[in-house]
Each structure stands twice: as C-alpha cells, then as structure tokens.
C-alpha positions in Angstrom: 28.1 -15.8 -14.6 24.6 -17.1 -14.7 22.1 -16.1 -17.6 18.4 -15.7 -17.5 15.7 -14.4 -19.6 14.6 -12.0 -17.0 16.1 -10.6 -13.8 13.8 -8.9 -11.2 15.1 -6.6 -8.8 13.1 -6.5 -5.5 10.5 -9.1 -4.3 7.6 -6.7 -3.2 4.4 -7.5 -4.7 5.0 -5.9 -7.9 8.4 -7.8 -8.3 7.5 -11.3 -6.9 4.1 -11.3 -8.9 5.8 -10.2 -12.2 8.7 -12.9 -11.6 6.2 -15.4 -10.8 4.0 -14.8 -13.9 7.0 -14.8 -16.1 8.3 -17.9 -14.5 4.7 -19.5 -15.5 5.3 -18.4 -18.9 8.4 -20.4 -19.3 11.0 -17.8 -19.0 13.8 -18.6 -16.6 13.6 -15.8 -13.9 16.2 -14.5 -11.3 14.3 -12.7 -8.4 17.0 -10.8 -6.1 15.5 -9.3 -2.7 17.9 -7.3 -0.5 15.9 -8.3 2.8 15.5 -11.9 4.3 11.8 -12.1 3.0 9.7 -11.3 0.0 6.9 -8.9 0.5 8.5 -5.4 0.3 6.8 -3.0 2.7 4.1 -5.3 3.7 6.5 -8.6 4.3 5.8 -10.8 7.3 8.5 -11.2 9.9 8.7 -13.8 12.5 9.9 -13.1 16.0 9.6 -15.2 19.1 6.6 -17.0 18.2 4.6 -13.9 16.4 4.3 -13.5 12.9 3.4 -10.0 11.8 3.9 -7.3 9.3 6.4 -4.9 9.7 4.0 -2.0 8.7 0.1 -2.1 8.5 -1.2 -4.1 5.5 -4.8 -5.2 4.4 -6.0 -5.7 0.8 -8.7 -4.0 -1.0 -10.8 -5.2 -2.8 -11.5 -8.1 -0.3 -12.9 -10.4 -3.2 -12.4 -10.5 -7.0 -8.9 -8.8 -6.8 -5.8 -9.1 -8.6 -4.8 -10.9 -5.9 -7.3 -13.9 -6.5 -6.5 -13.6 -10.3 -2.7 -14.1 -9.2 -3.1 -16.8 -7.1 -5.4 -18.6 -9.7 -3.2 -18.1 -12.7 -0.3 -19.5 -10.8 -2.3 -22.5 -9.4 -1.3 -21.5 -5.7 -4.4 -20.5 -4.1 -4.4 -23.7 -1.7 -0.8 -22.6 -0.7 -1.7 -18.8 -0.2 -5.3 -18.8 1.2 -7.1 -15.6 1.9 -9.5 -14.7 4.7 -12.4 -12.0 5.0 -13.8 -12.3 8.7 -17.5 -12.7 8.8 -19.7 -10.2 11.1 -18.9 -7.0 12.1 -15.0 -7.0 11.9 -14.6 -3.3 11.3 -14.9 -0.5 13.8 -15.0 3.3 13.7 -13.9 5.3 16.6 -15.2 9.0 15.7 -14.9 12.4 17.8 -17.9 14.4 16.9 -18.1 18.3 17.3 -19.5 17.8 21.1 -16.4 16.2 22.1 -17.9 12.8 22.2 -16.4 9.5 21.0 -18.9 7.6 18.9 -18.2 4.0 18.0 -20.0 1.9 15.5 -19.2 -1.8 14.2 -20.0 -2.8 10.6 -18.9 -5.8 8.2 -15.9 -5.5 6.0 -18.3 -5.9 2.9 -21.0 -3.4 3.2 -24.6 -4.1 2.1 -26.4 -1.0 2.8 -28.7 -2.6 5.1 -31.0 -0.9 7.5 -28.7 -1.7 10.3 -25.8 -0.2 8.8 -27.7 2.8 7.7 -28.8 3.2 11.4 -25.3 2.9 12.7 -24.0 5.6 10.0 -26.7 8.2 11.6 -25.9 7.6 15.1 -22.4 7.5 14.7 -22.1 10.5 12.5 -25.6 12.5 13.5 -26.7 12.7 10.0 -30.2 12.3 8.6 -31.8 10.3 5.9 -31.2 13.3 3.4 -27.6 13.2 4.3 -27.6 9.6 3.5 -29.3 10.1 0.1 -26.4 12.4 -0.9 -23.9 9.7 0.0 -25.8 7.3 -1.9 -25.8 9.7 -4.8 -21.9 10.1 -4.6 -21.6 6.2 -4.6 -24.1 5.9 -7.5 -22.2 8.2 -9.7 -19.2 6.0 -9.1 -20.7 2.9 -9.9 -22.4 4.2 -12.9 -19.2 5.8 -14.6 -17.3 3.1 -17.2 -13.7 3.1 -17.2 -13.2 5.4 -20.1 -15.3 8.1 -18.3 -13.2 7.4 -15.1 -9.8 7.8 -17.0 -11.1 11.1 -18.4 -10.6 12.4 -14.6 -7.0 11.7 -14.3 -6.6 15.6 -14.0 -9.5 16.3 -12.0 -9.1 16.6 -8.1 -10.8 13.9 -6.1 -12.0 16.6 -3.3 -13.2 19.0 -6.0 -15.3 16.1 -7.9 -17.0 14.9 -4.6 -18.0 18.5 -3.5 -20.7 18.9 -6.2 -22.6 16.2 -4.2 -22.9 18.4 -1.0 -22.3 15.8 1.6 -22.7 16.2 5.2 -19.5 17.4 6.9 -18.8 14.1 9.1 -19.6 12.1 6.0 -17.1 14.1 3.9 -14.7 13.2 6.8 -15.3 9.5 6.5 -14.6 9.2 2.8 -11.6 11.5 3.2 -10.4 9.6 5.9 -10.8 6.3 3.9 -8.9 8.1 0.9 -6.0 9.2 3.0 -5.5 5.9 4.4 -5.9 4.1 0.9 -3.4 6.2 -0.9 -1.3 8.2 1.7 -1.8 11.4 -0.1 -3.6 14.7 0.2 -7.3 14.4 -0.8 -7.4 17.4 -3.2 -4.3 16.4 -4.8 -5.5 12.8 -5.5 -7.0 12.4 -9.0 -10.9 11.6 -9.2 -10.1 8.6 -11.4 -8.0 6.7 -8.9 -10.4 7.6 -6.2 -13.4 6.3 -8.3 -11.6 3.2 -9.5 -10.6 2.3 -5.5 -14.1 2.8 -4.1 -15.7 1.1 -7.0 -13.6 -1.9 -6.0 -14.5 -1.4 -2.3 -18.1 -1.2 -2.8 -18.3 -4.3 -5.0 -15.6 -6.3 -3.4 -15.2 -5.2 0.2 -12.3 -4.2 2.1 -10.0 -6.0 4.4 -8.6 -9.1 2.6 -5.6 -10.8 4.5 -3.5 -13.7 3.9 -3.6 -16.7 6.1 0.3 -16.8 7.6 0.7 -13.3 7.1 0.1 -10.6 4.6 3.3 -11.2 2.9 2.6 -14.7 2.8 1.5 -14.5 -1.0 4.7 -12.7 -2.3 6.5 -15.5 -0.2 4.9 -18.2 -2.3 5.3 -16.4 -5.5 9.2 -16.4 -4.8 9.0 -20.0 -4.2 7.3 -20.6 -7.5 10.1 -19.0 -9.5 12.4 -21.5 -7.9 10.0 -24.4 -8.4 10.0 -23.4 -12.4 13.8 -23.4 -12.5 14.7 -20.0 -11.6 16.7 -18.5 -8.9 15.7 -16.6 -5.9 18.2 -14.7 -3.7 17.8 -13.0 -0.5 19.8 -10.8 1.7 21.4 -9.9 -1.9 21.8 -6.3 -2.6 22.0 -5.4 -6.2 25.0 -2.9 -6.5 24.4 -1.8 -10.2 22.5 -2.5 -13.4 24.7 -3.7 -16.2 24.5 -1.6 -19.5 26.1 -2.5 -22.6 25.7 -0.9 -26.0 22.9 1.0 -24.6 21.0 -1.7 -23.4 20.4 -3.2 -19.8 21.7 -6.8 -20.0 21.8 -8.0 -16.2 22.7 -6.9 -12.7 25.8 -7.0 -10.6 25.5 -8.6 -7.0 28.1 -9.3 -4.6 30.7 -8.9 -7.1 29.3 -11.2 -9.7 27.2 -10.7 -12.8 23.8 -11.9 -13.5 23.1 -11.6 -17.0 19.4 -11.3 -18.5 17.5 -10.2 -21.6 15.5 -7.9 -19.6 15.6 -6.4 -16.1 12.7 -5.5 -14.3 13.0 -3.2 -11.3 10.8 -3.3 -8.1 13.4 -1.0 -6.2 11.4 2.2 -7.1 11.9 4.3 -10.3 14.2 6.9 -8.6 16.7 4.5 -7.4 16.8 2.4 -10.4 17.3 5.2 -12.6 19.4 7.4 -10.6 21.4 4.9 -8.7 21.3 1.4 -10.1 21.5 2.3 -13.7 22.9 5.8 -13.7 21.8 9.1 -15.0 24.3 8.9 -17.9 22.2 6.1 -19.5 19.0 8.1 -19.9 18.0 11.5 -21.8 18.2 14.6 -19.5 14.8 15.2 -19.7 13.6 11.7 -18.5 16.3 12.5 -15.7 14.8 15.8 -14.7 11.2 14.6 -14.6 12.2 11.4 -12.4 14.2 13.6 -10.2 11.1 15.8 -9.7 8.7 13.0 -8.8 6.7 13.4 -5.6 6.8 10.7 -3.3 3.7 9.5 -1.2 3.6 10.3 2.7 5.3 7.7 5.2 3.6 6.0 7.9 4.9 6.0 11.2 3.6 4.2 14.5 3.9 1.3 16.8 3.6 -2.6 16.4 2.2 -4.0 19.3 2.1 -7.6 20.7 -0.5 -7.9 23.6 -1.3 -10.4 26.2 -4.9 -10.3 26.0 -7.6 -9.1 23.2 -7.7 -5.2 23.5 -8.7 -4.2 20.2 -12.4 -5.4 19.2 -12.3 -5.3 15.5 -9.9 -6.3 12.9 -9.9 -2.6 11.4 -10.2 0.6 13.3 -9.8 4.1 12.0 -9.6 6.7 14.5 -10.7 10.4 13.2 -12.8 13.5 13.7 -13.7 16.1 11.3 -10.4 17.7 11.5 -8.2 14.6 10.8 -8.3 14.2 7.2 -5.9 15.8 5.3 -5.9 18.1 2.4 -2.7 19.7 1.2 -3.2 22.8 3.4 -3.9 20.9 6.4 -0.9 18.5 5.6 1.2 21.8 5.7 -0.3 22.8 8.7 0.7 19.7 10.2 4.3 20.0 9.1 4.4 23.4 10.8 3.1 22.5 14.2 -0.6 23.0 13.7 -1.9 19.6 14.4 -5.7 18.4 14.3 -7.4 17.4 17.7 -7.1 14.0 16.6 -4.4 12.8 14.3 -6.0 10.1 11.7 -4.8 6.8 13.1 -5.5 3.6 11.1 -5.3 0.4 13.6 -4.9 -2.8 11.7 -5.1 -6.0 13.9 -3.9 -9.0 12.1 -4.6 -11.7 14.6 -8.1 -10.7 14.1 -8.0 -12.2 10.7 -5.5 -15.0 11.4 -5.2 -16.0 15.2 -2.6 -18.4 14.2 0.0 -15.7 13.9 0.3 -16.0 17.7 1.9 -19.2 19.0 0.0 -18.2 22.4 -3.7 -18.4 22.1 -5.2 -15.1 23.1 -2.3 -12.9 22.3 -3.0 -9.9 19.9 -1.1 -8.4 17.1 -1.9 -5.0 16.3 -0.2 -1.9 14.2 -1.3 1.6 15.0 -0.2 4.1 12.3 -0.3 7.9 11.5 1.2 10.0 8.7 4.6 11.6 8.3 6.8 12.7 5.5 8.6 10.4 3.3 11.9 12.1 4.3 13.9 9.5 6.2 15.4 12.2 8.0 12.3 13.9 9.2 12.1 14.9 12.7 8.0 14.7 12.7 8.3 11.1 13.6 8.5 11.5 17.4 5.8 13.9 17.6 3.4 11.9 15.3 4.1 8.9 17.4 3.5 10.7 20.5 0.3 12.1 19.4 -0.9 8.7 18.2 -0.1 7.3 21.5 -2.2 9.8 23.3 -5.2 8.9 21.6 -4.6 5.3 21.8 -4.1 5.8 25.6 -7.5 7.9 26.1 -9.5 5.2 23.9 -7.9 2.2 25.2 -6.3 3.0 28.8 -5.9 -0.9 29.4 -3.9 -1.4 26.7 -0.5 -0.1 28.6 -0.9 -2.8 30.9 -0.8 -5.6 28.5 2.3 -5.0 26.1 4.4 -8.1 25.7 6.4 -6.1 22.7 6.2 -2.6 21.5 8.2 -1.5 18.4 8.0 1.9 17.0 9.0 2.8 13.3 8.9 5.5 10.8 10.1 6.5 7.2 13.7 5.3 8.1 12.6 1.6 8.7 10.3 1.8 5.6 13.3 2.8 3.4 15.2 -0.2 4.8 12.6 -2.7 4.0 12.1 -1.0 0.5 13.7 1.6 -1.7 16.7 3.5 -1.0 17.0 7.1 -0.9 18.0 8.3 -4.0 16.5 12.1 -4.0 16.6 14.4 -0.8 13.2 14.0 1.0 12.4 10.6 -0.4 12.9 7.0 0.5 10.3 6.2 3.3 7.2 6.7 1.3 4.7 4.2 2.1 3.2 3.4 -1.3 5.7 4.7 -3.9 5.6 7.8 -6.1 2.5 9.9 -4.9 -0.8 9.2 -6.8 -1.4 12.8 -7.3 -2.6 14.9 -10.4 0.0 14.7 -12.9 1.7 11.4 -11.7 -1.2 8.9 -12.8 -2.8 7.5 -15.5 -1.8 8.8 -18.8 0.8 11.1 -16.8 2.4 8.0 -14.7 5.7 6.8 -15.8 5.9 4.2 -18.5 6.9 0.8 -17.2 9.4 0.9 -20.1 12.2 3.1 -19.4 14.1 4.8 -22.3 16.8 2.3 -21.5 16.0 -0.6 -23.5 15.7 -3.9 -21.7 14.9 -2.0 -18.2 11.4 -1.9 -16.9 9.7 -0.7 -13.8 7.3 -2.6 -11.7 5.3 -1.9 -8.6 3.5 1.1 -7.4 5.7 3.4 -9.6 4.6 2.4 -13.1 2.3 0.1 -14.9 -0.9 -0.2 -12.7 -3.9 1.3 -11.0 -5.4 0.8 -7.8 -4.4 1.3 -4.2 -1.4 -0.1 -2.3 -0.5 -3.8 -3.1 -3.5 -4.1 -5.4 -1.7 -1.6 -7.8 1.5 -3.5 -7.2 0.1 -6.7 -8.4 -1.9 -5.1 -11.4 1.1 -3.7 -12.5 2.9 -7.2 -12.2 0.2 -8.6 -14.5 0.9 -5.6 -16.8 4.4 -5.6 -17.1 4.9 -9.3 -17.4 2.3 -9.1 -20.7 4.7 -6.3 -21.9 8.1 -8.1 -21.4 6.6 -11.2 -23.1 5.6 -9.1 -26.0 9.2 -7.5 -26.2 11.0 -10.7 -25.7 8.9 -12.6 -28.3 
C-alpha cells in the first residue's frame, strides 16, 4: 500500500495540470492514467516516425493563456515551448449562395487591418456597413466586465448576438467559430461562455500549438510530478475509488490500493460518481442531477499523413451558411437532413511544427465533423463520408498522396478519455456540454458531496473553451484542495 497527499485519476490537461501544481506546492502526488500517454483526448502519439494528435487540437487564446501561466508557474517553459505561426496561417473555404467557393487567408492574431477587412468583404460578399455591425458586436464583447459577463449565464449566445443584426455570412462565420470551439448548438451555448472565449480570441489570437505535439505540455507536467517525488502510472486503470467512513481515501488499481488524503478525478464527473465511487455514496438528488447532465457532441473524421504539402494553412474551417448548427439544425442532421456542406474543421499540426514528421515535406492533418457523443451512434459513417466528399472536391489531389489514413469517432474518443457511464455519453469531445443550465453558477461544483473527492477538467471548476478550460480548472481545483488540506 502506498500513501500520498493527493491521487489524481486521469492525465488529461485538467489532471496533469492539477497534479503538477499540487506537486509544486509540496504535496506528494500520485497521477494514474489509463492510456500510454498524458494529454487525454488531445494526447500526442507516435507511429512510424510521425507524431500527431489522436484528435484535432489547437489552443485559444494563442497568447497570455492559462497554458502560459502553467508553464511559467512550474518553470517548464523551455521544456514545453509554444508556437504561433507568423503570416497568413489561417484560411477559410466558404461556399456562398451562388455555389462559389471563396478562399481567404488571415493571420492567427487578427489585427483589423485594411487587408483583413478587404478579405472579409471579398470572401463573404459583405459591405462596410455590415462590417460596422460586426465591429459593434465585438466592441460590446470587449466593453463588458467579468461581472456583466457572468450575469449572462442563462442567456443564449445566439439570442444575444441577434440584436446586432449582422449579415448572414458574418453570422455564419461567428457561429461556425462557436461550434468548433464548444462543440454544442449555438442557441444553447450561454452568452457568457461565448463572450469570454471570443474576448480571449480577440485579445490573444487563435492557434497556439506545442512543439513536439499538443499533448507534450501534459507529458511534461506528468514528468514534473515524478521529479517532485510523486508517482506517475500509465496504462493503469483505476478500478474503484476507496471510500471509508463517508470519505474518499484513495483508489484501487491492479488489485492494490493507493491511499490519499484527497482524490481528484479527471475521468469525467459521470464515470467518477456513478462507476468509480458508486452512487450509494451520494445523495439521491445529486445522482439524479449528475445522471441527467448532457454531453457535448463528439467529433469524427480522418487523421492523414500525406507525402506532400496539400493543405496550405494551419487552420482551415470549411463551411456555408447552412453549416453552422443550432439545436434545430443538429436535430435535422440526426434525422438525415444534412446541410449542403457539413461544418469541417481542418487542423494541420505539421504547419505549426514541421518536426512532427521525420520525413521533410510530409504533412499531418486532421479533418473532423460533428456527431453524437453516443459511442454506438450509426451516424459516424455518414458524417465521415460527407466530410470526405467535400475534401475530395476542394483538394482532389489529396487522394493521390496518402501515406496513412485513420478514421475515428466517438468510440475512439471514449477509449482515450472517459468511460461510458450513462447511455448516449462517453464520446463527448469536450465533456459535459457548455449549455445553459450547465455553466457558470449552474456548473457542477468541483467539490463533490463525498468529502475528499474532487472533479477537475472540463466538467467542473473552469471557464473557457476546450483545453484552456481544463487548465483553468486545474489551477482552481489545486487552490481548492490546498485550502482543504491545510
């Protein structure tokens, strides 16, 4: 039997960051990960001379993020460097109502330059008056203080933006961005979450990547735990959370116990409460609420290794005015009524870090669309086929340069992150959905009703989009556990 101050379940960015932060503060930490690497859904794997993410991953904000704060706090910035490509590293493929594909190129850190405004007018067919409405939208976002933003937790993002009367193509561009950031319907996303994320994006840019692979930061955090005298186990599944006298006191792995004064789970709130700890240790009202929590959507698509540079930018959204999804459009898609172009997000890691390929000139890319979080969903095949048809139309030469092509969907996401604990869940791309009623003051508390058990990551404790939310949670939960163990 081993004894620690803290045991962390799961080395996703929430788990890896909270473990490293508590190790820095002097706590003896055990970090237990079921897969071979840290990073959760955004872990970086290595195969035959290529390093790539299992699923698309690019960070926002690009600058002045919680990630920067994390590596600076731990003193690991030189071991986990960030990169934001210069120049026009972002591109858009937009199908207008005339059936024409419009293409534009922009920097990852928008400046509002005349060149950028001209590109928007040419791409979307909008006027200076239309751009003024877009400017008013972003101006309002930048004018609000945190208290005013928090007050919008129960206001839908789409309803909030509707009062700016933006031109349809600009609404499509904003909503496409929100879908890809949060992986939920824009009319159910809280305006507060939208405003915080878009404010970060305006002030800090989009498209931060990590040299050596996006998951490399989590890997360095996990190594840091060991360097501070802690324990890091990979390929080790937690079988159960130990509960004695009404308190979480450790975990059981491989038939042995790891005891700790606090247990922090990055395995997802539903698997943690319903499977690892057991519903019998929580009030019935809490179990009812946790069971009812709605997941974000999943993503599915292809990972590509190509023998030449096919994609000419690091980030490439592909969309039309029909592509972005509110709840009605999403339900239509589930019922077989698809848009003319499914919303496709293309991340090209080798445009950020060419060193991900041992063979110069080879390109790594991830093309993804949305699907339900249900690991048994039959929609995955059609979603991928529709994505592939658009990719073939826009990049017809791609099929002749494929070295490796790997499909994935909700089932693969679940295998890399959270187990299925509730029907229809498990493959969520982010965690519990960031929808009205599950965010801000309505978000589950990182302190569970079971003393000694905490939740970290995208399900509790943080704000923001994707991995930024997970690291924000890592900071907040570390401070919470520090206080409780003092």
